[in-house]
Backbone as JSON, one array per atom type, in Angstrom:
{
  "sequence": "XXXXXXXXXXXXXXXXXXXXXXXXXXXXXXXXXXXXXXXXXXXXXXXXXXXXXXXXXXXXXXXXXXXXXXXXXXXXXXXXXXXXXXXXXXXXXXXXXXXXXXXXXXXXXXXXXXXXXXXXXXXXXXXXXXXXXXXXXXXXXXXXXXXXXXXXXXXXXXXXXXXXXXXXXXXXXXXXXXXXXXXXXXXXXXXXXXXXXXXX",
  "N": [[7.41, -31.13, 1.8], [5.43, -28.38, 0.86], [5.69, -25.11, 2.21], [2.94, -23.46, 3.47], [1.65, -20.28, 3.29], [-0.35, -18.23, 5.29], [-2.52, -15.54, 4.96], [-4.18, -13.03, 6.45], [-6.6, -10.61, 5.84], [-7.68, -7.72, 7.25], [-10.27, -5.48, 7.42], [-10.33, -2.01, 8.22], [-12.06, -0.48, 11.04], [-15.04, 1.56, 11.53], [-14.43, 4.89, 10.58], [-13.93, 8.18, 12.09], [-16.45, 10.56, 11.36], [-18.09, 8.93, 10.01], [-19.64, 6.85, 7.46], [-18.31, 7.32, 4.33], [-16.88, 8.22, 1.14], [-13.58, 7.45, 1.07], [-10.39, 7.71, -0.03], [-7.03, 7.81, -0.5], [-6.49, 10.41, 0.04], [-8.02, 11.52, 2.06], [-7.7, 11.11, 5.47], [-8.99, 10.1, 7.89], [-9.15, 9.41, 11.43], [-9.78, 6.36, 13.3], [-13.04, 5.92, 14.66], [-14.56, 5.79, 17.96], [-16.36, 3.67, 17.9], [-15.27, 2.3, 15.71], [-12.81, 1.39, 16.74], [-13.82, -0.37, 18.69], [-15.11, -2.23, 17.03], [-12.94, -3.43, 15.66], [-11.35, -4.44, 17.74], [-13.11, -6.31, 18.76], [-13.24, -8.16, 16.66], [-10.54, -9.17, 16.47], [-10.23, -10.25, 18.98], [-11.15, -12.81, 18.92], [-9.27, -14.22, 17.56], [-5.95, -15.49, 16.86], [-2.41, -16.27, 16.64], [-0.86, -15.01, 14.72], [2.18, -14.06, 13.06], [3.27, -11.71, 12.19], [2.42, -8.31, 11.55], [1.14, -6.37, 8.94], [0.58, -3.21, 7.59], [-1.56, -0.77, 6.02], [-0.54, 2.61, 5.2], [-2.28, 4.55, 6.13], [-3.95, 6.31, 8.77], [-6.28, 5.2, 9.84], [-5.82, 2.58, 9.74], [-3.14, 2.15, 10.65], [-3.03, 2.99, 13.36], [-4.51, 1.11, 14.8], [-3.14, -1.25, 14.05], [-0.58, -0.82, 15.14], [-1.22, -0.67, 17.85], [-2.25, -3.28, 18.28], [0.0, -4.79, 17.64], [1.7, -4.07, 19.74], [0.21, -5.04, 21.92], [0.18, -7.8, 21.4], [2.8, -8.43, 21.09], [4.01, -8.39, 18.56], [5.82, -7.86, 15.49], [5.43, -4.92, 13.46], [4.93, -3.76, 10.23], [4.87, -1.17, 7.79], [3.21, -0.81, 4.73], [3.32, 1.02, 1.93], [1.93, 0.59, -0.51], [-0.43, -0.57, 0.17], [-2.29, 1.34, 0.57], [-5.56, 2.83, 0.28], [-7.63, 2.77, -2.72], [-7.54, 5.62, -4.84], [-10.14, 7.97, -4.85], [-10.54, 10.3, -6.22], [-12.45, 13.22, -6.99], [-14.6, 12.34, -5.55], [-13.91, 11.91, -2.98], [-14.58, 12.29, 0.42], [-17.28, 12.61, 0.04], [-20.59, 11.42, 0.76], [-22.54, 8.45, 0.16], [-25.23, 9.12, -0.02], [-25.11, 11.87, -0.64], [-23.96, 11.78, -3.21], [-25.89, 10.34, -4.63], [-27.93, 12.15, -4.52], [-26.89, 14.54, -5.67], [-25.35, 13.84, -7.91], [-26.46, 11.67, -9.49], [-26.39, 10.25, -11.97], [-23.68, 9.93, -12.48], [-22.95, 8.46, -10.26], [-24.41, 6.02, -10.59], [-23.36, 5.18, -13.02], [-20.74, 4.61, -12.3], [-21.03, 2.31, -10.62], [-22.07, 0.58, -12.45], [-20.02, 0.31, -14.29], [-17.15, 0.31, -13.03], [-14.57, 0.49, -13.96], [-14.3, 2.05, -16.32], [-15.86, 4.26, -15.79], [-14.82, 6.25, -13.95], [-14.58, 8.36, -11.02], [-13.79, 11.86, -11.34], [-10.37, 12.43, -11.51], [-9.75, 10.09, -10.17], [-7.87, 7.2, -9.14], [-6.78, 4.91, -11.61], [-8.5, 1.84, -11.9], [-7.38, -0.55, -12.78], [-4.62, -0.07, -12.45], [-4.49, 0.2, -9.69], [-5.22, -2.42, -8.94], [-2.97, -3.83, -9.84], [-0.89, -2.88, -8.15], [-1.79, -3.73, -5.65], [-2.0, -6.52, -5.94], [0.68, -7.12, -6.34], [1.76, -6.63, -3.81], [0.5, -8.66, -2.3], [1.55, -11.03, -3.5], [4.27, -10.65, -3.02], [4.41, -10.63, -0.2], [3.61, -13.27, 0.32], [5.72, -14.67, -0.86], [7.93, -13.76, 0.58], [7.47, -14.63, 3.14], [7.23, -17.52, 3.66], [5.25, -20.16, 4.93], [4.42, -18.77, 7.15], [2.09, -16.87, 9.23], [0.28, -14.14, 8.51], [-1.07, -10.94, 9.35], [-2.85, -8.53, 7.67], [-3.67, -5.21, 7.76], [-6.03, -3.26, 6.36], [-7.98, -1.88, 3.68], [-11.35, -1.68, 2.3], [-11.32, -1.55, -0.53], [-8.75, -2.55, -1.08], [-9.02, -5.16, -0.16], [-11.03, -6.09, -1.88], [-9.63, -5.92, -4.33], [-7.58, -7.75, -3.87], [-9.04, -10.11, -3.58], [-10.0, -10.17, -6.22], [-7.6, -10.62, -7.57], [-6.77, -13.16, -6.56], [-8.98, -14.8, -7.19], [-9.09, -14.42, -9.85], [-10.85, -12.57, -10.93], [-12.19, -10.03, -12.94], [-11.64, -6.42, -12.68], [-14.05, -5.09, -13.25], [-16.02, -6.42, -11.84], [-15.51, -6.18, -9.14], [-16.86, -4.52, -7.29], [-19.12, -5.84, -6.62], [-18.78, -7.23, -4.4], [-19.22, -7.53, -0.94], [-17.67, -5.87, 1.76], [-17.31, -5.64, 4.98], [-16.96, -3.3, 7.74], [-14.23, -3.97, 9.84], [-14.23, -6.65, 9.19], [-12.9, -9.89, 8.34], [-10.86, -11.44, 5.89], [-9.49, -14.44, 4.72], [-6.64, -15.8, 3.17], [-4.68, -18.3, 1.49], [-1.39, -19.35, 0.45], [0.61, -21.39, -1.45], [3.03, -21.06, -2.6], [2.88, -21.43, -5.27], [0.2, -21.33, -5.91], [-2.61, -19.43, -5.03], [-5.29, -19.31, -2.65], [-8.66, -18.59, -1.67], [-9.81, -18.69, 1.59], [-11.68, -17.89, 3.56], [-14.21, -15.32, 3.68], [-15.1, -11.99, 4.57], [-15.54, -12.38, 7.3], [-16.95, -12.11, 10.5], [-17.0, -11.98, 14.08], [-19.51, -13.77, 15.91], [-22.37, -12.17, 17.3]],
  "CA": [[6.09, -30.5, 1.8], [5.52, -26.93, 0.63], [5.22, -24.25, 3.29], [1.77, -22.68, 3.09], [1.53, -18.99, 3.97], [-1.71, -17.73, 5.5], [-2.55, -14.08, 5.01], [-5.49, -12.52, 6.84], [-6.83, -9.2, 5.55], [-8.67, -7.13, 8.17], [-10.65, -4.11, 7.07], [-10.42, -1.09, 9.35], [-13.39, -0.18, 11.55], [-15.67, 2.81, 11.1], [-13.67, 6.08, 10.95], [-14.66, 9.39, 12.48], [-17.12, 11.16, 10.21], [-19.05, 7.98, 9.47], [-19.42, 6.21, 6.17], [-18.17, 8.18, 3.17], [-15.81, 7.76, 0.24], [-12.23, 7.82, 1.49], [-9.32, 7.02, -0.73], [-5.83, 8.05, 0.28], [-6.33, 11.84, 0.34], [-8.66, 11.75, 3.35], [-7.08, 10.18, 6.41], [-9.68, 10.21, 9.18], [-8.83, 8.37, 12.4], [-10.87, 5.49, 13.71], [-13.97, 6.37, 15.69], [-14.66, 4.88, 19.12], [-17.03, 2.45, 17.41], [-14.32, 1.59, 14.86], [-11.9, 0.67, 17.63], [-14.56, -1.48, 19.28], [-15.33, -3.24, 15.99], [-11.71, -4.15, 15.36], [-10.97, -5.22, 18.93], [-14.04, -7.44, 18.86], [-12.85, -9.17, 15.67], [-9.26, -9.83, 16.76], [-10.31, -10.96, 20.26], [-11.47, -14.21, 18.64], [-8.25, -14.75, 16.65], [-4.55, -15.33, 17.25], [-1.5, -17.08, 15.83], [-0.12, -14.24, 13.71], [3.61, -13.86, 13.24], [3.66, -10.38, 11.72], [1.33, -7.43, 11.1], [1.48, -5.45, 7.86], [-0.51, -2.25, 7.58], [-1.65, 0.42, 5.17], [0.03, 3.78, 5.87], [-3.31, 5.49, 6.57], [-4.07, 6.18, 10.22], [-7.41, 4.34, 10.22], [-5.24, 1.23, 9.82], [-1.88, 2.08, 11.4], [-3.22, 3.15, 14.8], [-4.9, -0.18, 15.36], [-2.07, -2.22, 13.82], [0.48, -0.59, 16.13], [-1.77, -1.06, 19.16], [-2.32, -4.74, 18.35], [1.37, -5.29, 17.69], [2.19, -3.88, 21.11], [-0.54, -5.93, 22.81], [0.49, -9.21, 21.14], [4.24, -8.62, 20.95], [4.26, -8.73, 17.15], [6.39, -6.79, 14.68], [4.49, -4.23, 12.57], [5.55, -3.05, 9.13], [3.95, -0.36, 6.98], [3.36, -1.05, 3.29], [2.66, 2.13, 1.24], [1.06, 0.16, -1.6], [-1.71, -1.04, 0.71], [-3.23, 2.45, 0.74], [-6.83, 2.66, -0.43], [-7.72, 3.32, -4.07], [-7.89, 7.03, -4.86], [-11.48, 8.22, -5.37], [-10.63, 11.59, -6.9], [-13.3, 14.24, -6.36], [-15.62, 11.73, -4.7], [-13.43, 11.76, -1.61], [-15.31, 13.12, 1.38], [-18.71, 12.58, -0.25], [-21.33, 10.25, 1.19], [-23.37, 7.81, -0.87], [-26.47, 9.9, -0.14], [-24.8, 13.11, -1.36], [-23.76, 11.48, -4.62], [-27.19, 9.95, -5.2], [-28.75, 13.35, -4.62], [-26.3, 15.58, -6.5], [-24.71, 13.32, -9.12], [-26.95, 10.29, -9.6], [-25.95, 9.59, -13.2], [-22.27, 9.58, -12.27], [-22.93, 7.4, -9.25], [-24.89, 4.77, -11.17], [-22.41, 4.78, -14.06], [-19.6, 4.0, -11.62], [-21.31, 0.95, -10.17], [-22.3, -0.23, -13.64], [-18.71, 0.05, -14.91], [-16.17, 1.06, -12.23], [-13.29, 0.59, -14.66], [-14.32, 3.13, -17.31], [-16.63, 5.41, -15.29], [-14.13, 6.65, -12.71], [-14.72, 9.75, -10.6], [-12.75, 12.74, -11.84], [-9.14, 12.39, -10.74], [-9.59, 8.84, -9.43], [-6.83, 6.27, -9.56], [-7.28, 3.85, -12.49], [-8.73, 0.62, -11.13], [-6.39, -1.56, -13.2], [-3.34, 0.26, -11.8], [-4.69, -0.14, -8.27], [-5.16, -3.87, -8.83], [-1.59, -4.27, -10.03], [-0.06, -2.6, -6.97], [-2.27, -4.55, -4.53], [-1.61, -7.91, -6.22], [2.13, -7.23, -6.14], [1.99, -6.74, -2.36], [0.07, -10.0, -1.88], [2.52, -12.03, -3.96], [5.56, -10.44, -2.33], [4.27, -11.1, 1.19], [3.6, -14.74, 0.31], [7.06, -15.15, -1.22], [8.91, -13.39, 1.59], [7.13, -15.2, 4.45], [6.68, -18.86, 3.48], [4.91, -20.92, 6.12], [4.04, -17.91, 8.27], [0.7, -16.4, 9.3], [0.35, -12.67, 8.52], [-2.27, -10.11, 9.41], [-2.76, -7.29, 6.89], [-4.73, -4.27, 8.14], [-6.15, -2.47, 5.14], [-9.21, -1.19, 3.28], [-12.31, -2.46, 1.51], [-10.84, -1.63, -1.9], [-7.59, -3.44, -1.11], [-9.51, -6.53, -0.02], [-11.69, -6.43, -3.14], [-8.61, -6.13, -5.37], [-6.88, -9.0, -3.56], [-9.98, -11.15, -4.0], [-9.97, -10.21, -7.67], [-6.34, -11.25, -7.99], [-6.76, -14.58, -6.21], [-10.05, -15.49, -7.9], [-8.98, -14.04, -11.27], [-12.07, -11.84, -11.29], [-11.81, -8.72, -13.49], [-12.04, -5.25, -11.88], [-15.43, -4.73, -13.52], [-16.92, -7.1, -10.91], [-15.06, -6.1, -7.76], [-17.78, -3.82, -6.39], [-20.22, -6.74, -6.28], [-18.36, -7.92, -3.18], [-19.38, -6.79, 0.32], [-16.55, -5.91, 2.71], [-17.81, -4.89, 6.13], [-15.98, -2.76, 8.68], [-13.61, -4.89, 10.79], [-14.38, -8.04, 8.74], [-11.64, -10.53, 7.99], [-10.78, -12.39, 4.79], [-8.27, -15.24, 4.84], [-6.1, -16.41, 1.96], [-3.47, -19.11, 1.65], [-0.52, -19.35, -0.74], [1.58, -22.47, -1.29], [4.21, -20.75, -3.4], [2.51, -21.45, -6.69], [-1.22, -21.07, -6.09], [-3.3, -18.79, -3.91], [-6.68, -19.73, -2.46], [-9.49, -17.9, -0.69], [-10.27, -19.63, 2.62], [-12.93, -17.34, 4.09], [-14.35, -13.92, 3.31], [-16.02, -11.1, 5.29], [-15.85, -13.03, 8.57], [-17.09, -11.31, 11.72], [-17.42, -12.83, 15.19], [-20.95, -13.74, 16.18], [-22.73, -11.21, 18.34]],
  "C": [[6.25, -28.98, 1.69], [4.99, -26.17, 1.84], [4.07, -23.39, 2.79], [1.72, -21.41, 3.94], [0.05, -18.64, 4.1], [-1.65, -16.22, 5.66], [-3.98, -13.64, 5.29], [-5.56, -11.03, 6.55], [-7.97, -8.7, 6.43], [-8.99, -5.72, 7.7], [-10.72, -3.26, 8.34], [-11.88, -0.92, 9.79], [-13.89, 1.17, 11.05], [-14.82, 4.02, 11.52], [-14.56, 7.19, 11.5], [-15.23, 10.05, 11.23], [-18.07, 10.19, 9.53], [-18.68, 7.45, 8.1], [-19.41, 7.25, 5.05], [-17.01, 7.69, 2.33], [-14.49, 8.35, 0.71], [-11.25, 7.03, 0.65], [-8.07, 7.16, 0.08], [-5.56, 9.54, 0.48], [-6.91, 12.17, 1.71], [-8.19, 10.68, 4.32], [-7.69, 10.35, 7.8], [-9.22, 9.11, 10.13], [-10.03, 7.47, 12.66], [-11.75, 6.18, 14.74], [-13.92, 5.41, 16.87], [-15.31, 3.57, 18.7], [-16.08, 1.62, 16.54], [-13.31, 0.79, 15.67], [-12.59, -0.55, 18.24], [-14.77, -2.61, 18.27], [-14.08, -4.08, 15.77], [-11.23, -4.98, 16.55], [-11.84, -6.45, 19.08], [-13.64, -8.54, 17.88], [-11.58, -9.9, 16.1], [-9.27, -10.57, 18.09], [-10.53, -12.45, 20.05], [-10.37, -14.91, 17.85], [-6.86, -14.58, 17.24], [-3.68, -16.15, 16.29], [-0.71, -16.33, 14.79], [1.36, -14.12, 14.08], [4.05, -12.43, 12.96], [2.41, -9.61, 11.31], [1.89, -6.49, 10.03], [0.31, -4.5, 7.71], [-0.41, -1.22, 6.46], [-1.04, 1.6, 5.92], [-1.0, 4.75, 6.42], [-3.69, 5.23, 8.02], [-5.27, 5.34, 10.67], [-7.01, 2.87, 10.26], [-4.05, 1.18, 10.77], [-2.08, 2.17, 12.91], [-3.58, 1.81, 15.44], [-3.79, -1.22, 15.21], [-0.96, -2.06, 14.86], [0.03, -0.97, 17.53], [-1.77, -2.58, 19.31], [-0.93, -5.35, 18.41], [1.96, -5.18, 19.08], [1.53, -4.85, 22.07], [-0.11, -7.39, 22.64], [1.99, -9.47, 21.01], [4.65, -9.0, 19.54], [4.91, -7.57, 16.42], [5.34, -6.22, 13.72], [5.29, -3.53, 11.48], [4.48, -2.31, 8.32], [4.26, -0.57, 5.51], [2.6, 0.05, 2.54], [1.67, 1.69, 0.16], [-0.23, -0.53, -1.14], [-2.68, 0.12, 0.95], [-4.47, 2.22, -0.13], [-6.75, 3.26, -1.84], [-8.12, 4.8, -4.0], [-9.24, 7.25, -5.53], [-11.64, 9.59, -6.03], [-11.58, 12.54, -6.2], [-14.52, 13.65, -5.65], [-15.18, 11.7, -3.23], [-14.11, 12.8, -0.7], [-16.81, 13.13, 1.18], [-19.34, 11.31, 0.35], [-22.1, 9.67, 0.01], [-24.64, 8.63, -1.12], [-26.24, 11.21, -0.9], [-24.64, 12.86, -2.85], [-25.07, 11.1, -5.31], [-28.08, 11.17, -5.4], [-28.21, 14.33, -5.67], [-25.77, 15.09, -7.84], [-25.16, 11.88, -9.39], [-26.47, 9.56, -10.84], [-24.51, 9.09, -13.06], [-22.15, 8.4, -11.31], [-23.31, 6.05, -9.87], [-23.96, 4.26, -12.27], [-21.19, 4.09, -13.44], [-19.88, 2.56, -11.24], [-21.68, 0.02, -11.33], [-20.97, -0.63, -14.3], [-17.64, 0.85, -14.17], [-14.81, 1.2, -12.88], [-13.25, 1.82, -15.55], [-15.08, 4.36, -16.86], [-16.07, 5.84, -13.94], [-14.53, 8.06, -12.32], [-13.55, 10.58, -11.13], [-11.54, 12.7, -10.93], [-8.89, 11.11, -9.98], [-8.44, 8.01, -10.0], [-7.43, 5.22, -10.5], [-7.37, 2.52, -11.74], [-7.74, -0.49, -11.52], [-5.03, -1.32, -12.53], [-3.38, -0.11, -10.32], [-4.57, -1.65, -8.08], [-3.75, -4.41, -8.96], [-0.77, -4.05, -8.77], [-0.49, -3.46, -5.78], [-1.86, -6.01, -4.73], [-0.12, -8.12, -5.98], [2.48, -7.36, -4.66], [1.65, -8.15, -1.88], [1.11, -11.05, -2.26], [3.86, -11.88, -3.25], [5.51, -10.92, -0.89], [4.31, -12.62, 1.26], [4.99, -15.3, 0.05], [8.09, -14.89, -0.13], [8.68, -14.07, 2.94], [6.54, -16.6, 4.32], [6.42, -19.55, 4.82], [4.48, -20.08, 7.31], [2.59, -17.47, 8.16], [0.74, -14.89, 9.51], [-1.03, -12.08, 8.71], [-2.0, -8.83, 8.64], [-3.95, -6.41, 7.28], [-4.87, -3.26, 7.01], [-7.59, -2.01, 4.91], [-10.1, -2.1, 2.44], [-11.82, -2.63, 0.08], [-9.66, -2.58, -2.04], [-8.04, -4.9, -1.02], [-10.23, -6.97, -1.29], [-10.67, -6.74, -4.25], [-7.83, -7.42, -5.14], [-7.76, -10.19, -3.91], [-9.97, -11.3, -5.52], [-8.73, -10.91, -8.2], [-6.37, -12.76, -7.75], [-7.79, -15.37, -7.01], [-10.03, -15.25, -9.41], [-10.29, -13.42, -11.78], [-11.69, -10.45, -11.79], [-12.33, -7.56, -12.64], [-13.49, -4.83, -12.08], [-16.38, -5.29, -12.47], [-16.57, -6.9, -9.44], [-16.08, -5.48, -6.81], [-19.07, -4.6, -6.15], [-19.96, -7.45, -4.96], [-18.55, -7.01, -1.97], [-18.13, -6.97, 1.17], [-16.94, -5.02, 3.88], [-16.67, -4.34, 6.98], [-15.55, -3.84, 9.66], [-13.83, -6.36, 10.43], [-13.05, -8.58, 8.24], [-11.81, -11.5, 6.82], [-9.45, -13.12, 4.88], [-7.91, -15.9, 3.51], [-4.95, -17.34, 2.35], [-2.69, -19.09, 0.34], [0.54, -20.42, -0.53], [2.85, -22.26, -2.1], [3.95, -20.76, -4.88], [1.05, -21.07, -6.91], [-1.79, -20.45, -4.83], [-4.75, -19.28, -3.86], [-7.36, -18.79, -1.47], [-10.02, -18.93, 0.3], [-11.6, -19.17, 3.23], [-12.99, -15.86, 3.75], [-15.41, -13.24, 4.18], [-16.49, -11.72, 6.6], [-15.91, -11.99, 9.69], [-17.47, -12.25, 12.85], [-18.91, -12.69, 15.44], [-21.22, -12.81, 17.35], [-23.01, -11.94, 19.65]]
}
């Protein structure tokens, strides 16, 4: 029987400074609310063998805390960093809608070809994220991993598993501290659940 690997992707909670575009240039820490959101999600879950985290502090701080609390090894994966948003980084949705509405709407109409100035190409981002997913599945057959990462990383992983082109990735909601679960049997990956949050 083939060993099935389960990989849970947990989005970080709300960072300090509230909701705004953060790629990998801006590295705000988690807010108090962000910590509460993530603790609330993982309180309902267990069984992980290993934690893998983005290198950005809104992920690593919680991953290291959880690893210490649960006695789990934690590894940092540089290619799990968020997609680069170029000169949108630090801007809020409201600021962009007010100051650059045409650019904002063009992005959500076609996020592949209407990138913010200096942004990471979405296809390149998808390649690096998919490579991490496949490598983790291949290196840890039969194990249960927790990946602490970002909305963009989760969208790109969904795109890889579901074979959905980057053009459609921003149609997917990824809430703060929500969990998406995938499985991989060595030849085929499946989405098990997406954007799960514990009931209030």
